[in-house]
FIMAR-406777 format. One record per residue (C-alpha): residue in one letter; z, y, x. Coordinates in steps of 0.25 Angstrom, whole numbers, padded with zeros to 4 digits, always signed. Layout:
BEGIN
AZYX...
//
This chain:
BEGIN
M-0558-0649+0113T-0549-0643+0101Q-0540-0654+0096P-0538-0655+0081D-0525-0649+0075T-0516-0661+0071S-0504-0653+0068A-0508-0650+0053P-0502-0660+0043P-0512-0669+0037A-0515-0668+0023P-0506-0675+0014P-0510-0690+0013T-0507-0692-0002R-0515-0680-0006S-0527-0685+0002A-0525-0699-0004W-0525-0693-0018Q-0538-0685-0015D-0544-0698-0011A-0539-0706-0022L-0544-0696-0033E-0557-0694-0026R-0559-0710-0027L-0555-0710-0041A-0565-0700-0045T-0576-0707-0037D-0572-0721-0043R-0572-0715-0057L-0587-0710-0055T-0590-0723-0050V-0585-0730-0063H-0591-0719-0071A-0605-0723-0066G-0603-0736-0073G-0615-0746-0070G-0622-0735-0062A-0633-0724-0063K-0644-0734-0067A-0636-0741-0078Q-0633-0727-0084Q-0648-0723-0083R-0651-0736-0090Q-0641-0732-0101H-0648-0718-0102D-0661-0725-0103K-0657-0732-0116N-0653-0718-0121R-0639-0721-0120L-0627-0714-0113T-0618-0721-0103A-0603-0723-0109R-0597-0711-0102E-0609-0702-0107R-0606-0707-0121I-0591-0704-0120R-0594-0690-0115Q-0602-0687-0127L-0593-0694-0137I-0580-0686-0133D-0577-0672-0136D-0583-0662-0127G-0574-0657-0115T-0564-0667-0117P-0560-0678-0107F-0563-0693-0108D-0550-0700-0103E-0557-0713-0098L-0548-0725-0097M-0550-0738-0088T-0561-0731-0080F-0559-0741-0069A-0559-0753-0077G-0566-0764-0068W-0566-0756-0056E-0571-0765-0045M-0571-0777-0054Y-0582-0787-0057Q-0589-0782-0044D-0597-0795-0043V-0605-0792-0055G-0606-0777-0052G-0593-0771-0058C-0589-0765-0071P-0586-0751-0069S-0576-0745-0079G-0576-0759-0086G-0590-0756-0092T-0584-0747-0102V-0578-0733-0103T-0565-0730-0111G-0556-0718-0113I-0551-0708-0122G-0559-0696-0126Q-0558-0685-0137I-0568-0687-0149Q-0567-0676-0159G-0554-0671-0153R-0547-0685-0154P-0545-0696-0143W-0553-0708-0144M-0554-0720-0136I-0568-0722-0131I-0574-0736-0126A-0588-0735-0120N-0596-0747-0114D-0603-0743-0102A-0616-0750-0103T-0620-0746-0089V-0610-0756-0084K-0616-0770-0087A-0622-0765-0100G-0608-0762-0105A-0603-0777-0104F-0589-0781-0106F-0582-0786-0093P-0568-0791-0093I-0563-0777-0090T-0571-0771-0100A-0565-0778-0111K-0551-0775-0106K-0555-0760-0104V-0560-0759-0119I-0547-0766-0124R-0538-0757-0116A-0546-0745-0122Q-0544-0751-0136T-0529-0754-0133I-0527-0739-0130A-0535-0735-0142L-0526-0744-0151E-0513-0740-0145N-0516-0725-0147H-0524-0726-0159L-0536-0720-0152P-0549-0721-0160V-0560-0728-0152V-0575-0726-0149Y-0582-0738-0143L-0596-0734-0137V-0602-0748-0136D-0613-0751-0126S-0610-0765-0121A-0618-0778-0118G-0605-0786-0122V-0597-0796-0113Y-0601-0797-0099L-0604-0812-0100P-0602-0817-0086M-0587-0813-0088Q-0586-0817-0102D-0574-0826-0100E-0566-0814-0095I-0570-0805-0106F-0570-0814-0119P-0559-0823-0122D-0544-0816-0118Q-0535-0807-0126D-0539-0795-0119D-0554-0798-0118F-0566-0794-0126G-0561-0799-0140R-0549-0789-0139V-0558-0778-0140F-0562-0782-0154Y-0548-0785-0158L-0544-0771-0154N-0556-0766-0162A-0549-0772-0174R-0535-0768-0171M-0539-0753-0169S-0547-0753-0182A-0535-0760-0189R-0526-0749-0184G-0535-0738-0189I-0540-0733-0175P-0554-0728-0176Q-0565-0736-0168I-0580-0731-0167A-0590-0738-0160A-0604-0734-0156I-0614-0745-0151M-0623-0737-0140G-0629-0749-0133N-0627-0764-0133C-0616-0770-0142V-0617-0785-0141A-0609-0799-0143G-0595-0798-0145G-0594-0783-0141A-0602-0781-0154Y-0589-0782-0162L-0582-0770-0156P-0591-0759-0162V-0592-0766-0175M-0576-0767-0176C-0575-0752-0176D-0574-0742-0187T-0587-0736-0185L-0599-0741-0177I-0611-0733-0172M-0623-0738-0165T-0635-0732-0158E-0649-0736-0159G-0653-0745-0148S-0640-0752-0147G-0637-0766-0150L-0626-0773-0158Y-0626-0788-0159L-0618-0800-0156A-0630-0806-0149G-0641-0799-0142P-0656-0803-0144A-0656-0813-0133L-0644-0820-0137V-0648-0821-0151K-0661-0828-0147A-0653-0838-0138A-0643-0841-0148I-0651-0842-0161G-0666-0840-0156Q-0667-0827-0165V-0676-0816-0158V-0672-0802-0162D-0672-0789-0156S-0660-0781-0152E-0662-0770-0164D-0663-0781-0175L-0652-0788-0169G-0642-0777-0167G-0648-0763-0167A-0642-0751-0173G-0652-0750-0184M-0649-0765-0188H-0634-0763-0188A-0635-0750-0195S-0645-0754-0206I-0644-0769-0208A-0631-0775-0202G-0623-0762-0206T-0614-0764-0193V-0617-0750-0188D-0611-0737-0195Y-0619-0727-0188K-0632-0729-0181E-0635-0718-0171P-0648-0715-0162D-0641-0714-0148D-0629-0712-0141A-0627-0697-0144A-0628-0699-0158A-0618-0711-0158L-0608-0702-0151K-0610-0691-0160R-0607-0700-0172I-0594-0705-0165R-0589-0691-0164A-0592-0688-0178L-0585-0700-0184A-0574-0698-0174D-0572-0684-0180L-0570-0689-0193Y-0558-0699-0190A-0544-0696-0195Q-0534-0692-0185G-0521-0701-0185D-0507-0696-0184P-0502-0694-0169A-0492-0702-0162P-0477-0698-0164F-0476-0692-0150A-0489-0684-0152R-0483-0676-0164R-0473-0670-0154R-0484-0665-0146K-0483-0650-0142E-0492-0640-0134T-0497-0645-0121L-0491-0637-0110P-0497-0638-0096A-0490-0646-0085P-0486-0640-0072E-0498-0640-0062R-0496-0651-0051D-0505-0659-0042L-0500-0673-0045T-0506-0678-0032D-0498-0669-0024L-0485-0675-0031V-0489-0689-0031G-0493-0696-0018F-0505-0705-0019D-0499-0717-0011G-0485-0717-0017S-0478-0714-0004R-0474-0699-0008T-0462-0697-0017Y-0463-0688-0029D-0455-0684-0040V-0461-0689-0053R-0455-0678-0061D-0465-0669-0054L-0476-0678-0059I-0471-0678-0074T-0469-0663-0074A-0484-0662-0069L-0488-0670-0081V-0481-0664-0093D-0481-0651-0101S-0474-0639-0094G-0468-0650-0084E-0457-0652-0094F-0450-0665-0091H-0437-0670-0098E-0432-0680-0089F-0423-0692-0093K-0411-0696-0085P-0416-0689-0073E-0404-0693-0064Y-0405-0708-0068G-0414-0719-0064E-0422-0708-0056T-0434-0717-0051L-0439-0716-0066V-0441-0702-0072C-0441-0702-0087G-0442-0690-0096F-0449-0683-0107A-0461-0672-0107R-0473-0667-0114A-0488-0670-0109G-0499-0663-0117G-0488-0659-0127Y-0485-0674-0130P-0470-0679-0127V-0470-0689-0116A-0460-0697-0109F-0461-0700-0094V-0456-0712-0086A-0460-0710-0072N-0457-0716-0058Q-0450-0706-0049R-0455-0707-0035T-0444-0699-0027V-0433-0706-0019I-0420-0705-0027K-0406-0705-0022K-0399-0713-0033K-0384-0712-0037L-0377-0725-0039K-0364-0730-0045S-0353-0729-0034G-0350-0744-0034G-0335-0742-0033E-0335-0732-0021P-0333-0716-0024G-0345-0708-0028L-0360-0713-0029R-0368-0721-0020T-0384-0718-0019R-0396-0725-0017I-0411-0721-0014E-0421-0725-0025V-0435-0726-0023G-0445-0719-0031G-0455-0727-0039V-0444-0738-0041I-0438-0742-0054Y-0423-0744-0053G-0414-0749-0063D-0408-0736-0069S-0423-0730-0068A-0427-0742-0077D-0415-0740-0086K-0418-0725-0088A-0433-0727-0090A-0431-0738-0101R-0421-0729-0108F-0431-0717-0108I-0442-0726-0113M-0434-0729-0125D-0431-0714-0127A-0446-0711-0126N-0449-0722-0137Q-0438-0716-0146A-0444-0702-0144G-0458-0707-0146V-0463-0701-0134P-0474-0707-0126L-0470-0713-0112V-0478-0709-0099F-0475-0718-0087L-0478-0712-0073S-0478-0724-0065D-0476-0724-0050V-0468-0736-0048T-0464-0746-0037G-0456-0755-0045F-0442-0759-0049M-0432-0759-0038V-0428-0771-0033G-0417-0777-0024R-0402-0782-0026D-0397-0769-0031S-0408-0767-0040E-0407-0781-0046Q-0391-0779-0047E-0394-0766-0055G-0402-0774-0065I-0416-0769-0062I-0423-0780-0069R-0415-0778-0082R-0417-0763-0081G-0431-0764-0078A-0434-0774-0089K-0428-0763-0099L-0438-0753-0094V-0450-0763-0095N-0444-0766-0109A-0444-0752-0113V-0458-0749-0108S-0463-0761-0115N-0458-0758-0129T-0461-0743-0128V-0468-0739-0141V-0472-0724-0137P-0485-0722-0130K-0484-0725-0114I-0493-0720-0104T-0492-0724-0089I-0497-0716-0077I-0497-0723-0064T-0496-0713-0053G-0492-0722-0041G-0487-0736-0040S-0486-0746-0051F-0480-0758-0045G-0473-0770-0051A-0464-0770-0062G-0464-0755-0061N-0477-0755-0067Y-0471-0762-0079A-0459-0752-0081M-0469-0740-0079N-0477-0745-0091G-0489-0752-0084K-0501-0758-0091A-0493-0770-0097Y-0484-0760-0104A-0495-0755-0113P-0496-0740-0109R-0505-0733-0118F-0512-0727-0105L-0510-0731-0091F-0515-0721-0080A-0515-0722-0065W-0517-0712-0054P-0525-0716-0042S-0513-0718-0034A-0508-0729-0044K-0505-0743-0037Y-0503-0754-0047A-0498-0768-0042V-0486-0777-0042M-0481-0771-0029S-0485-0761-0019G-0497-0764-0009N-0489-0766+0004A-0478-0775-0003A-0489-0783-0010A-0497-0785+0002K-0485-0790+0010T-0481-0799-0001L-0495-0805-0003L-0496-0806+0012D-0484-0814+0013I-0489-0824+0002Q-0503-0825+0010L-0495-0828+0023A-0487-0838+0017A-0499-0846+0012L-0505-0845+0026K-0493-0850+0033R-0492-0862+0023S-0507-0865+0026G-0503-0866+0041H-0509-0852+0046Q-0501-0842+0052P-0509-0828+0052D-0508-0819+0064D-0505-0803+0064E-0519-0800+0062E-0522-0809+0051L-0509-0805+0044Q-0513-0790+0044R-0527-0794+0039L-0520-0802+0027Y-0511-0790+0024D-0523-0780+0024E-0530-0789+0015V-0519-0791+0005K-0515-0776+0006S-0530-0772+0003K-0531-0780-0009Y-0517-0776-0015D-0521-0761-0012T-0534-0763-0020E-0526-0769-0031L-0516-0757-0031D-0527-0747-0033P-0527-0741-0047R-0542-0744-0049Y-0538-0759-0048A-0529-0757-0059A-0538-0749-0067A-0549-0759-0065R-0540-0769-0073L-0535-0759-0083W-0521-0759-0078V-0522-0744-0079D-0530-0736-0089E-0535-0725-0080I-0534-0720-0066I-0532-0705-0067P-0530-0694-0057P-0516-0687-0056H-0521-0674-0061D-0527-0680-0074T-0513-0686-0077R-0507-0676-0087D-0521-0674-0095R-0523-0690-0096L-0508-0691-0100I-0509-0681-0111R-0522-0687-0116A-0516-0701-0116L-0504-0695-0124E-0515-0689-0134A-0521-0703-0135C-0507-0710-0138A-0504-0699-0148Q-0515-0705-0157N-0506-0717-0161P-0496-0713-0171H-0489-0726-0172Q-0476-0729-0164D-0469-0743-0164E-0454-0745-0165F-0448-0745-0151R-0441-0758-0148V-0436-0764-0135G-0431-0778-0138V-0422-0784-0129F-0418-0773-0119Q-0411-0775-0106V-0399-0766-0104
//
């Protein structure tokens, strides 16, 4: 019997892991795109209505991409009530008549487009992106209103349902165009959203009312059919609420495109006025460069040059604070300023400490040291002074700890970096390529620091600390509690407890867990990074306003 040849080296595990991760991402995305499933889609078609994504495809310019945002909102949430794929709504940026528009479309195949808690938060995030970037908005409305069994989680708080209408009004006051098309149900409090827009379109057979026929009968005893109560004909000819009545979805979408083509184009952002011709970036497979599990070192300069025009990168203080790489480049012709975690092992020169010559120490890639924090804070100030957008490439373990680091003032120097990130007035875009742990998430412009866009690769891990460290810490806490109660677990029980804790924490580390809760705006494959970055910059370029840069009390 011939024995298999085991002398050939196995396939690189990182490459295999990337292939598995990208295939899973594609599969999961298809699952989400199915919405409420084939039967629910057929019910929509039986009403002579398109699904949300079908409407979007007809709305945007032919041959242009739709940059979907928050695709995984609600992922594996609300399982006890059947789930809420993509938060029951589709959001993203698409070109309409050559201009980027934010599109927000209810998915009526998911619980009749009802608003879950995550739905409200997703719509609010999409509106916030539109507000910050002065993007005009199209709302494709087809919703049964609030999901009543969860009304207490949707209705009252600052970032709940009411915030949608608040942002409606704020965008209108800023002169940001908003067009709404009612293409199905639009009931209860949700009725305010389209009516607060500049222009309101409604298709025949749709309904717009604060209370439907059944609720009207229960509340005041009045019997009225849906058309007389809130049909397109009534609103067009009697109430005067609707600006344009259309026979069907296709006509409504055509009307939106015609109106969008008439809107005036505002001035571009100051940084966009310095845009030059887009030059191609060097071709490189980023999954060959960056390992999936974070165990392989890489030079982040190689990643930066693969994202920027002609691979040209002007590095700032390259020999100082080397665990953060900073510098200027162009992407899509736009000027950009990068702050990126270096992932090589660095031999750091130190002050002599009294003896002749220089001492050295090894610095670990992904860790922010005091001099790195100083350099990045200064560079961020330079980027604001120059009016250049900041792009953070985040693969960070955290800030350095220990006696030496504390004595070097890591807290003070880290606070300076966080201050600079917080007070930045130029657009900020974050791309999480690996770890995003602890206070490193804050320093690298995590969600709390108002990035205009926040993307994550499938390799991203998002938590207070890494999985092994967290599992051991949580296990210690559980063991202490068991011992206080008089129970001493044996080795087998210890292993089982550790495996349970580790499995739960690993689930929470997955970027889908973060995306489900809108901690990231979208999970993107590495090969899409440059194109998504350029189109994100194009969206940022729509806002011509830039505040004065101030940092307040600044640690030195």
